[in-house]
Legacy VTK file of the C-alpha trace (Angstrom):
# vtk DataFile Version 3.0
C-alpha trace
ASCII
DATASET POLYDATA
POINTS 73 float
88.929 115.831 105.033
87.574 118.873 103.249
84.267 117.121 102.848
83.873 116.316 106.536
85.375 119.498 107.957
84.277 122.262 105.546
84.170 124.943 108.233
87.396 124.017 110.000
90.185 126.178 108.620
92.624 124.693 111.140
92.057 121.244 109.607
91.975 122.410 106.013
95.198 124.367 106.401
96.942 121.279 107.765
95.920 118.737 105.109
99.528 118.258 104.001
100.686 117.629 107.569
97.754 115.322 108.323
98.442 113.328 105.149
102.091 112.949 106.108
101.167 111.708 109.588
98.586 109.315 108.119
101.165 107.726 105.813
103.751 107.551 108.620
101.317 105.712 110.891
100.413 103.280 108.111
104.103 102.573 107.507
104.702 102.016 111.219
101.897 99.450 111.244
103.354 97.715 108.171
106.795 97.638 109.817
105.383 96.286 113.076
103.530 93.426 111.385
105.929 92.889 108.486
106.580 89.205 109.193
103.373 88.453 111.089
101.348 85.685 109.452
98.161 87.037 111.027
98.264 90.420 109.269
96.723 91.337 105.941
96.553 94.732 104.337
93.851 95.516 101.829
92.992 98.749 100.083
89.366 99.630 99.488
90.389 101.343 96.259
91.558 97.987 94.840
87.966 96.840 94.480
86.005 93.890 95.763
87.404 91.278 93.367
91.049 91.993 94.221
90.376 92.221 97.957
88.212 89.110 97.917
91.086 87.189 96.345
93.579 88.556 98.891
91.324 87.611 101.816
90.594 84.181 100.339
94.321 83.467 100.005
95.046 84.846 103.470
92.438 82.552 105.001
93.586 79.588 102.933
90.110 79.150 101.548
89.040 78.020 98.116
85.707 79.831 98.418
85.172 83.366 97.185
84.847 85.916 99.966
81.836 88.183 99.591
82.557 91.826 100.332
79.542 94.050 100.761
79.523 97.809 100.416
77.032 99.122 102.936
77.876 102.813 102.790
79.631 104.157 99.725
80.280 107.590 101.230
LINES 1 74
73 0 1 2 3 4 5 6 7 8 9 10 11 12 13 14 15 16 17 18 19 20 21 22 23 24 25 26 27 28 29 30 31 32 33 34 35 36 37 38 39 40 41 42 43 44 45 46 47 48 49 50 51 52 53 54 55 56 57 58 59 60 61 62 63 64 65 66 67 68 69 70 71 72
């Protein structure tokens, strides 16, 4: 947030609140789709190999799923 809003004190001063809301929304989504077979959650920080394996298993495929990184920022 600091990177994208360097001149916005109102945003920077509310990072803690914004983080809390972000995590609450993510948890609400997890709760909503908890038992749904058509939902998968991946984390970009886990890396391509881990996420490729998760997606492959989710799709029921035996082929490796290629994940491309088009914009690293």
